Structure formats: C-alpha cells, structure tokens
N, C-alpha and C positions, 0 to 999 in steps of 0.2 A: 221090151215090147214097145212098137210104136204107139205113140197116142193118136188115134184117129178119131178126130171129132165127127160129130153127126153130119157136118157139112161135108165131109170128105179133106179137110184140112188137115195137114200133118204139122207138128212144131218140131223146129229144129233151134238148137242152141249152138251159138257160135263159139268155137273152141278157139280161144286166145292162142294157144301155142302154135296152132297152124293156119292162122290168119294174119295177113299183112294189109296195114292201111298205108299205102306209099303216096308220096308226093313228089313232085319235080318241079323247079322254077329256075329261071334264069338269072344267073350272077354277071353283073357288068355287061349284060346284054350279049354275052359270047359263051359262057359254060352254063351246062345245066346242073344244078346242085340237088341232089336227090336225098330224101329223109323217109322216115316212118314214125308210125306211131304203135307202142308195142302194148299197150294197156286199151284192150278193145273186149267189149262184150255185147251181147244183144241175142234176138231171138228173129226166127223167120217164120212165119205162119203160111204155109205154101198150100193152096188149093190149084191142083193140076188140072181139074175140070173146068175151073172158073178162075183164072188168074186175077180177075179182077177182085176177088174176094181175098187175096193173100196181102199180107202185110210184112213189113221189115222195121226193126227198131235197133238202132246201135247207139252205144255210148262209148266214148272215147275219153281217156285219161289225158288232158292238155299236157300235163307234166311228163308224159311218157315220149313226146317227141325226141327223136335222135336223128341227127345226121351224120354221127362218127366224129364230130369235132365239139369238144366239150363246150368251148368259148362260144360257139355259135348257137349251140343248144341252149345254153344259159341266156343269151339275147333272144331267142325265139321264145322262151319262157317269159321274158320279162314285159313290163307295160308297152314297150314297143311294139310287140307282135301280140303273143296269145293271153299274156296277163294272167297266168295260171292261178295266182293267188285270190284274184278276183272272179275268174271264170274256169273252174277246175275241170269242167267237162266240155267236149264237143258232142253234138248229138245228130243224129238223123233218124228221121219219122217219115216212112212213106206216106203218101196220100192216095196214091192210085199205081196199079200194077197192070200192064197189059203185055199181051203176048205179041212177040214180032216175028216168030218163026219158031221152029222146033228147038227147044231149048233156049230161045233168047226172049229177052223182056226190056221193056222200057219202064223203069221204076222211077215215078216222079215224087218228091217228097220235101220236106222241111230240113235242111242243114243249118244247125246253129253253131255258131263260133263267136266266142268273145260276147255273147249276150245278143247277138244279132242273127235274125233268122231269116233265110232266102230259100225260094224255091230252087231246088237242083234237080237235074234227070240224070239218072244212071243208065248207061246201056250195059245190059246184064246178060252174061251167058252162064249156062249150066256146063259145068265142065266134066262132071261125071258122079257117080254113086258107087260105093264100096262097103263091103262088111270088114269092120276092124278086127284085129285079133282079139278083142275083148268082148266080141258078141254085139257091138253096136253097129249101127247103120250110119254112114258119112255121106254128105253131099259137099260138092264143091262148086263156088261160084267166081266167076272174074267180072268185075265191073269198072268202067273207066268214066269220066267226067272231066270239065273244065271249069273254073271258077275265076273270078276276079277278085283276088284278095281284099280289094279296097270296098268291095260290096259289104264286107264283113268288119269293117273298120280298122282293117291292118292297112294302114297308110304310110307307116314309117317308111322313108327311103333317103337316099343321099344322091345329090346330083354329080355327076361326074364331070371333072374338067373338059373332057375330051367329047362331051355329049352324051346324052342318055341319062340312065339311072342306075345305081347299084343292085337293086333287086327289082327283078320282073313283077309284073302285076298279074299275069296269067298263071295259073297254078294248075298243073295237071295233076289228076288224083286217079291211082290206079288201086283196085283192092282184089286181093285174093282171100276168098273166105272159104273156111271149111267150118261144116256145121255138123252136129251129131244129132240123130232122132232122138227126141225127147221122149 
C-alpha cells in the first residue's frame, strides 16, 4: 500500500537492480567511452500537485564504477580520479524541483564527487508507471545532465603529442531510474 503523506507526497525507493547511472566522456578527443555505476540507492518524495515540495536523494558507491575494462576501472577508482578509499560515495541531493511540462521536471541539486559539491541541474522526464508482478507500484524516470569533471577535482590528464588531451573534461550523465512505491 502506498505511503501517502498528509501533503499528498508519495515516497518511492530507488530499485538498484533496475536503475542505471551512466556516463560518457571523450577519449583522445575522438572516441566516446561509456561507463556506469552499479551501486545506487535513494528515495524520491514526489508531490504531484506541488512539484516544488518534491525531493530526490541518491547515493552511489564510488567503487561500483565499471566501464568493462578492468585496468581502466582500477585507474578510475584510484587517487587520480574518484579516490574511492577516501571518498567511497557520490551523492545527489535536490534543492528544488520544478515542473517544465507534462511529466517533465527541472531538478536542481547538489552533486558531491570526491568531497567536492557543486550545483547540477537535471532534465528529468517521467517514463511511466506500472504494477509489478509482486503487487508493487513502480515509476520510471530518465534524466540527463553534463558536468565538467575538473569542477569536482578530477583533473588527471595526459597531453597527446598530436595535440589535445587523453581524457575529455565534459562528462555526459544519463540516468534511467526505476523506483518502487514505499
């Protein structure tokens, strides 16, 4: 049964097995390398009558990063990038949610990576709702944004002899989130 608060807010728990936090960055300025984080948890408090009263909180295990290449993944977990031993978690906490159309939202919040927090705006769209086979209600959201990795202290790079750098600074982030009504 849904938890319906007096304010009309419903509470949704992110389903990590059906959620993907993906990223893409240029390698050698010519190829896009993609990866994702598999350790995701969080909750969404959604007030459909007053989206501004909604909140989003997400935690990501930094060590769960995967690109499909073990050597690269080890490097991304190292002090050159995420420094997962000192900073085991990435997090996102919304500060404001505004409706931008039917099922579309602009979510402004604080993204923390490697101990540095910056404001990040997500373009979010609700993808649908469904009853699952176990009697639960699910909702799906897609979200996108871009960040400059240097804003979070991720400055490691290598200059290439032909000009340019090994790792691009712009990181495209795409989320596919499925959550269960709590």
